N, C-alpha and C positions, 0 to 999 in steps of 0.2 A: 873262757871259751869253747868250747862246746858244745853250750849253750844256744851260742850267740846261732856259728853254727848249724843245730837245729831247729832255727823258728827260720831258717833263711831256706833250706832246705820245703824245711814246713808248706814255708809261703809258694815259693819258685811249684808246689805241686795243690798247693790251691788254683792257686793259676795259670798252669794246665786245665787240670780239669775246667774250665771256669769256660777257656777258650776254647774247650775240644767240646763241649752244652753248643761254643754261642754254631758250631759248624755244624751242628746235627743242626740247628730248630733250621739257621738258614737254607741249610740242604731239602728238610723235611717246607720248608715255605716255597722255596724256588717250584719241588717238585706236582709242589699242590697247584700252584699259578700254570705253569707248563698242565699236565690234567684236565684244569679247567680249559685254558685256549684250546689242546684238541679239539677237548667237548663243542667246543661251542663250533670252532670251522668241520665239521664232525658232520652238526646239524646245520648250518649252515649248503652244504653241502644237498644235505637229504633235500634240505624247498627246492631247489637249483633241481632236481631231482625228477621232483614233482611236480615243479612246474612246468619242464620242459613235458611229461609225461602226457599235463592234459590240454598242451598245444599244438600236440602232436594228434592226440585224440577228436581237439576242437574239428584241428585243421583236414582229420579225415571228415567231419562231418559234413564238414558246407566245402569241402568243390565242386558235385553239384546241387541247380536248382532243378526248381522246373515253374513254370507262365505259361497262361493260361494267352490263348492270342485267338480274337476271332474279328469279323468281318470282310470288309474288302481287298483282303489276301489272297492271294491262291492257293495260301496253303492255311485253311488256318486249321487250330484243333493246337494241343497240350505239348510245349519246344523241352526235354530237356539239355542244358544249354551250363558251361561254367560257371564257375561265381564267381565273377569276375567279365562278365557277359554287362555289352550296351545293345538299348532300344536298337539298333541298327544293324549289330547281330544275327538281331528276333529278327526284324523283319525280312533278312537277309534268307536266314534257316528259308522260310515262307515262300522264298520265291518271289514277294518284293509288293507289289502292289498291286491292283485290277484297275485295265483302264477309266471301272466306273468307282475309282475309291475316291472323295473329296480332297482336291490336291489343294486349296485354297486354308481345310479344316487342319492338315496337313502341316500345310506351312505356319500353321499359327498356335496348333497344340501338341505338335508333337517335338523333342529335343528331341536325337536318335544318339548323340551322344551320354543322356539320358543311366546311370547304371542300371541292374538289374539287378530287383530281390529278391526270393524265394514266395511265391505264391500267385505273382506282383497279375492283373488279366488289363488286358486291352482290348476297347471294340475302337475300331477304323471303318468310319462310316463315308457310305456310297455317298452319291450323289443326293439323290433323294431324303436321305435321310437330310442331311442341313437344310434339304430346299420342304420337307412338310417342317424341322421343327419352325423356321421363317417365317411361314406361312399361319402355323399356331400358332407365334407368340403376337404374331399380328391380329389375331384376331380373337386373344385377350385381349392390345390397349384396342379397341375397338370396342369392346364387348366395354371396360374400364373404361371408357371413359361415353357410354353409353350409359352407362351405370349412376357412372358420377352424374351429366344432365342430370335424366329424373328423379336425381334424389336430393335434388339445390333445384329445381321445377317446383312453385305450387300451384297444387290440383284447385285456379279455379272453381272448384264445382261445389268443392270436400277440405277447401284448405279454413284452417282459421281466423279468422281475423287477426291473431295479434300474426301471424303466416307472412300473413295479405301484406299486414301493412309495415315486412321487416322491406319491403321492394320498390325499389326508389321512387320517385315521387307520388310513392303515394299519403298518405291523413286521413282520418274518423273518417274525414267526410264520403273520399272517396273506397276506400276501407267499405263501406259504408253502400256506398250504392254497389256496388259490385255484388254484394254479399244479396240486398234488396231484390240484384234484376235475375239473382241463379231460380234454373239452370242452361247452361249452353248449353249449346249445339258442340260448336265448335268453334276457333281463335275468331275465325268471319262471322259468327252469330255474336259475340263477348265486342267483337269493334263497336261493333250496330248501336249496341240493346248495354251496355255499362257502363255511358254519357261518360265517359275519359275521352281527353280531351289529345286532340291523335299523338301529340308533344309528351305524353307520359306514354301510348301505347306502344310507340317507337321505342322507345327505354325496358321495360322489360318482354316486348316481346318477345328476348328472350329466353324467360326466368319463370316464362309461366305456360303453364297446362293442360287442357278439356280433353277429361271421361269420364 
């Protein structure tokens, strides 16, 4: 009987030790998990703090911008403006447009609600600027047309037989006559001495030159 009691006590002792061991392990795991969670929160807070500092620094750098305005305004120059300024603010600071500013150009090309950026540059043309530009475009167009006309025309005194044959209504016989009767003084001389019919001459009159 004494042996049985002793066995029971030993079993209880062993179970007690196991229970205490399990409790210690549980407490240790809980502590470790708690420490990791605290560290994560700390790192997150640090990142937020760094981001906040960076944002503040960036905002301080971009609070002012500089914009260059010239041309037909009352006070041209370089202007310091708030970072969220619009083109209308810049024009207003410059005293508005000159009376000689091209109103048509302004209406077609300027968006007064445009948001400005640092180092933007604007030129407001005068009326005579626009008129000069239009005149130059007309001259360029005229020169281009003349160049095209000259390039596509056949010189009856220097053109090759192949070039002459490309003219409408001109075959081997007519091409031979044109070449045989060279040189020509002018178009009228060509009409008289070429031996071509008036109908053929009318077809090619816009495609030939005499130099």
